[in-house]
TORMARVEX-325519 format. One record per atom (N, C-alpha, C, O): residue number from 1; chain; atom name; x, y, z. Coordinates in steps of 0.1 Angstrom, whole numbers, plus 5000, padded with zeros to 4 digits. Each point is the difference from the previous one (the first is absolute). Layout:
BEGIN
resi;chain;name;px;py;pz
NUM;A;CA;X;Y;Z
...
//
This chain:
BEGIN
resi;chain;name;px;py;pz
1;A;N;1492;7766;5449
1;A;CA;5005;4997;4987
1;A;C;4989;4995;4991
1;A;O;4999;5004;4988
2;A;N;4992;4988;5018
2;A;CA;4989;4994;4991
2;A;C;4990;5011;4996
2;A;O;4996;5000;4989
3;A;N;5001;5009;5021
3;A;CA;4990;5010;4997
3;A;C;5005;5009;4989
3;A;O;4992;5005;4992
4;A;N;5021;4998;5007
4;A;CA;5005;5009;4990
4;A;C;5005;4992;4988
4;A;O;5005;5006;4990
5;A;N;4994;4981;5010
5;A;CA;5005;4991;4990
5;A;C;5015;5002;4997
5;A;O;5004;5001;4988
6;A;N;5004;4999;5022
6;A;CA;5015;5002;4999
6;A;C;5007;4987;5001
6;A;O;4996;4991;5007
7;A;N;5015;5008;4986
7;A;CA;5008;4988;5000
7;A;C;5012;5002;5010
7;A;O;5006;4990;5005
8;A;N;4998;5023;4996
8;A;CA;5012;5003;5008
8;A;C;4998;5013;5007
8;A;O;4996;5010;4994
9;A;N;5009;4991;5018
9;A;CA;5001;5013;5008
9;A;C;5014;5001;5004
9;A;O;5006;4991;5005
10;A;N;4999;5021;4993
10;A;CA;5014;5004;5006
10;A;C;4997;5008;5012
10;A;O;4996;5012;4998
11;A;N;5007;4983;5013
11;A;CA;4999;5007;5013
11;A;C;5012;5008;5003
11;A;O;5011;4994;5002
12;A;N;4988;5019;4999
12;A;CA;5012;5009;5003
12;A;C;5001;5002;5015
12;A;O;4990;5004;5006
13;A;N;5021;4993;5000
13;A;CA;5002;5002;5014
13;A;C;5002;5015;5003
13;A;O;5008;5006;4994
14;A;N;4984;4999;5015
14;A;CA;5002;5014;5005
14;A;C;5006;5000;5014
14;A;O;5002;5011;5006
15;A;N;4999;4977;5000
15;A;CA;5004;4999;5014
15;A;C;5015;4997;5002
15;A;O;5005;5003;5010
16;A;N;5001;4991;4980
16;A;CA;5014;4997;5001
16;A;C;5009;5012;4997
16;A;O;4998;5007;4991
17;A;N;5013;4994;5017
17;A;CA;5009;5011;4998
17;A;C;5007;4999;4987
17;A;O;5005;4989;4996
18;A;N;4995;5022;4996
18;A;CA;5006;5000;4987
18;A;C;4991;4996;4989
18;A;O;5004;4999;4988
19;A;N;4984;4998;5015
19;A;CA;4990;4996;4990
19;A;C;4989;5010;4998
19;A;O;4997;5008;5009
20;A;N;4997;4991;4979
20;A;CA;4989;5009;4998
20;A;C;5003;5013;4993
20;A;O;5011;5001;4994
21;A;N;4980;5009;5007
21;A;CA;5002;5012;4993
21;A;C;5011;5008;5007
21;A;O;5003;5000;5012
22;A;N;5004;5008;4979
22;A;CA;5011;5008;5005
22;A;C;5013;4993;5002
22;A;O;5010;5005;5005
23;A;N;4991;4982;4991
23;A;CA;5013;4993;5001
23;A;C;5003;4994;4986
23;A;O;4991;4998;4991
24;A;N;5021;4998;5007
24;A;CA;5005;4994;4987
24;A;C;4998;4985;5001
24;A;O;5002;4993;4990
25;A;N;4994;5002;5022
25;A;CA;4998;4985;5002
25;A;C;4986;4998;5004
25;A;O;4992;5008;5004
26;A;N;5004;4979;4994
26;A;CA;4987;4996;5004
26;A;C;5000;4985;5004
26;A;O;5009;4993;4997
27;A;N;4980;5003;5010
27;A;CA;4998;4987;5005
27;A;C;4986;4996;4996
27;A;O;4991;5006;5005
28;A;N;5007;4984;4986
28;A;CA;4987;4997;4996
28;A;C;4997;4985;5002
28;A;O;5009;4992;5002
29;A;N;4978;5005;4999
29;A;CA;4995;4986;5001
29;A;C;4991;4998;4988
29;A;O;4991;5008;4997
30;A;N;5011;4981;4996
30;A;CA;4993;4997;4988
30;A;C;4989;4989;5004
30;A;O;5003;4990;5006
31;A;N;4984;5014;4992
31;A;CA;4989;4991;5003
31;A;C;4993;4996;4988
31;A;O;4994;5009;4993
32;A;N;5007;4978;5003
32;A;CA;4994;4996;4988
32;A;C;4989;4989;5003
32;A;O;5001;4993;5010
33;A;N;4989;5006;4981
33;A;CA;4990;4990;5002
33;A;C;5006;4986;5001
33;A;O;5008;4996;4991
34;A;N;4988;4996;5018
34;A;CA;5004;4986;5001
34;A;C;5014;4997;5004
34;A;O;5005;4989;4999
35;A;N;5002;5021;5006
35;A;CA;5014;4998;5004
35;A;C;5002;5007;5014
35;A;O;4992;5009;5004
36;A;N;5018;4987;5003
36;A;CA;5004;5007;5012
36;A;C;5006;5014;4997
36;A;O;5007;5001;4990
37;A;N;4991;5009;5019
37;A;CA;5006;5013;4998
37;A;C;5016;4998;5000
37;A;O;5005;4992;5007
38;A;N;5001;5016;4984
38;A;CA;5014;5001;4999
38;A;C;5005;5013;5005
38;A;O;4998;5010;4994
39;A;N;5009;4990;5018
39;A;CA;5005;5012;5005
39;A;C;5015;5003;4995
39;A;O;5008;4991;5002
40;A;N;4994;5020;4992
40;A;CA;5013;5003;4994
40;A;C;5007;5008;5011
40;A;O;4994;5008;5007
41;A;N;5020;4991;4993
41;A;CA;5008;5008;5009
41;A;C;5000;5015;4996
41;A;O;4996;5003;4989
42;A;N;5009;5005;5019
42;A;CA;5003;5014;4996
42;A;C;5009;5000;4988
42;A;O;5011;4995;5001
43;A;N;4985;5012;4989
43;A;CA;5008;5001;4988
43;A;C;4997;5013;4993
43;A;O;4991;5007;5003
44;A;N;5017;4997;4987
44;A;CA;4997;5012;4992
44;A;C;4987;4999;4993
44;A;O;4995;4988;4998
45;A;N;4999;5023;4999
45;A;CA;4987;4999;4993
45;A;C;5002;4994;4986
45;A;O;4991;4993;4995
46;A;N;5020;5008;4999
46;A;CA;5003;4994;4987
46;A;C;5001;4984;5002
46;A;O;4994;4993;4992
47;A;N;5013;5003;5018
47;A;CA;5001;4986;5003
47;A;C;4986;4994;5003
47;A;O;4997;4989;4996
48;A;N;4995;5019;5012
48;A;CA;4986;4995;5003
48;A;C;4992;4999;4987
48;A;O;4992;4990;4999
49;A;N;5009;5019;4992
49;A;CA;4993;5000;4987
49;A;C;5004;4987;4992
49;A;O;4991;4993;4995
50;A;N;5022;5004;5005
50;A;CA;5004;4988;4993
50;A;C;4995;4988;5007
50;A;O;4996;4990;4993
51;A;N;5004;5009;5020
51;A;CA;4995;4989;5007
51;A;C;4985;4998;4998
51;A;O;4996;4988;4999
52;A;N;4997;5023;5000
52;A;CA;4985;4999;4997
52;A;C;4998;4994;4986
52;A;O;4992;4991;4998
53;A;N;5016;5014;4992
53;A;CA;4999;4994;4987
53;A;C;5004;4986;4999
53;A;O;4993;4992;4993
54;A;N;5017;5004;5014
54;A;CA;5005;4986;5000
54;A;C;4988;4991;5006
54;A;O;4998;4989;4996
55;A;N;4996;5016;5015
55;A;CA;4989;4993;5006
55;A;C;4988;4998;4991
55;A;O;4995;4989;4999
56;A;N;5002;5022;4994
56;A;CA;4989;4999;4990
56;A;C;5003;4990;4989
56;A;O;4992;4992;4996
57;A;N;5021;5008;4999
57;A;CA;5004;4990;4990
57;A;C;4998;4986;5005
57;A;O;4995;4991;4993
58;A;N;5009;5006;5020
58;A;CA;4998;4987;5006
58;A;C;4986;4996;5000
58;A;O;4996;4989;4997
59;A;N;4995;5021;5008
59;A;CA;4986;4997;5001
59;A;C;4994;4997;4986
59;A;O;4992;4991;4999
60;A;N;5012;5016;4991
60;A;CA;4995;4998;4986
60;A;C;5004;4986;4995
60;A;O;4992;4993;4994
61;A;N;5020;5003;5009
61;A;CA;5005;4987;4995
61;A;C;4994;4988;5007
61;A;O;4999;4989;4995
62;A;N;4996;5014;5017
62;A;CA;4993;4989;5008
62;A;C;4985;5001;4999
62;A;O;4993;4992;5006
63;A;N;5002;5017;4986
63;A;CA;4985;5001;4998
63;A;C;4995;4990;4990
63;A;O;4988;4999;4998
//
């Protein structure tokens, strides 16, 4: 993260059943600077997108 100067990485699970490419659902982990990783449960891709945006909003308000 530091080498690429990133504040957040969204890790897409390709190992969990029903997650990743070719599915309507996904399971992601949000990894942000200075915080513990947040593992989200299996959810629709739209729900995952909303959760990512909510997490970004929280990070911005605490910056």
